[in-house]
C-alpha positions in Angstrom: -7.6 -7.6 -13.0 -8.9 -4.6 -11.0 -12.4 -6.1 -11.0 -11.1 -9.1 -9.5 -9.9 -7.3 -6.5 -12.6 -4.5 -6.3 -14.3 -5.8 -3.2 -11.0 -6.5 -1.4 -9.8 -2.8 -2.3 -13.1 -1.4 -1.3 -12.9 -3.2 2.1 -9.4 -1.8 2.7 -10.4 1.8 2.0 -13.4 1.5 4.4 -11.2 -0.2 7.0 -8.7 2.7 6.8 -11.6 5.1 6.7 -13.2 3.6 9.9 -9.6 3.2 11.5 -8.0 6.6 11.1 -4.6 6.8 12.5 -2.3 9.9 12.4 1.1 10.1 10.6 3.9 7.9 11.9 1.3 5.7 13.9 -0.5 3.9 11.3 0.1 0.4 12.7 -3.5 -0.9 11.8 -3.2 0.5 8.3 0.2 -0.9 7.8 -0.8 -4.3 9.0 -3.8 -4.9 6.5 -1.7 -3.3 3.5 1.2 -5.4 4.0 -1.2 -8.4 4.2 -2.9 -7.4 1.1 0.4 -6.9 -0.7 1.8 -10.4 0.6 -1.6 -12.0 -0.6 -0.7 -10.7 -4.3 2.9 -12.1 -4.5 4.6 -9.0 -3.2 7.6 -9.3 -0.9 6.9 -6.7 1.8 9.0 -4.8 4.5 7.7 -2.7 7.4 10.0 -0.2 9.1 12.6 0.7 6.5 15.2 2.3 8.8 16.2 2.2 12.4 14.5 5.8 12.8 11.9 5.1 15.4 9.6 7.7 13.9 9.3 5.8 10.5 8.3 2.5 11.9 5.2 2.3 9.8 6.9 3.1 6.5 6.3 0.2 4.1 7.5 -1.3 1.0 6.4 -4.1 -1.2 8.2 -5.5 -4.2 7.3 -7.7 -7.0 9.8 -9.0 -9.4 12.4 -7.1 -7.3 15.5 -8.2 -9.4 13.7 -6.8 -12.7 15.8 -4.4 -15.0 13.0 -1.7 -15.2 10.8 -0.6 -12.1 7.8 1.4 -11.8 6.7 2.6 -8.2 3.5 3.5 -6.8 3.0 5.7 -3.7 0.3 5.1 -1.3 -0.7 7.4 1.7 -2.7 6.0 4.6 -2.3 8.6 7.3 -5.3 10.5 8.7 -5.6 14.1 10.0 -6.4 15.2 13.6 -10.1 15.4 14.0 -10.8 14.9 10.4 -9.9 11.3 10.3 -9.6 10.5 6.3 -11.2 13.8 5.2 -7.9 14.1 3.0 -8.9 10.8 1.1 -5.8 8.9 1.9 -7.7 6.0 2.3 -8.8 6.4 -1.3 -5.2 7.0 -2.3 -4.0 3.9 -0.6 -6.7 1.8 -2.4 -6.1 3.1 -5.9 -2.2 2.8 -5.5 -2.6 -0.9 -4.2 -4.8 -1.7 -7.1 -2.7 0.0 -9.7 0.3 -1.7 -8.3 -0.8 -5.3 -8.3 -2.6 -4.8 -11.7 0.6 -3.6 -13.1 2.7 -6.4 -11.5 0.1 -9.0 -13.1 0.1 -7.6 -16.5 3.7 -6.1 -17.1 6.3 -7.7 -19.2 8.6 -10.1 -17.3 11.5 -7.4 -17.6 9.3 -5.0 -15.2 9.3 -4.9 -11.4 6.9 -3.2 -9.3 7.4 -1.4 -6.1 4.7 0.1 -3.6 5.8 2.6 -1.2 3.8 3.6 1.8 
């Protein structure tokens, strides 16, 4: 499963690295992550609260009504002047890959959530 997404995941990581955005302002990152999740049969939502500071918070669900759930956390914010020296582009890539792989291989009674 991961191998089939490898190029797409690498492209996301490189895009995030080349377009660093500080925390709470990750609009480009959220757009590409949202699209990836939607393309892999997740139902996604951006801006999980009315709080203006959290408008780049993101959640993607697969098999939302499942009895059991597993969640994956992805980070995609960058540091001032360092960009993604912290590796959040890699964390996002790994968490997205793991979330999709789990969603495609888990028993029907399991749901998958990605938080960013």
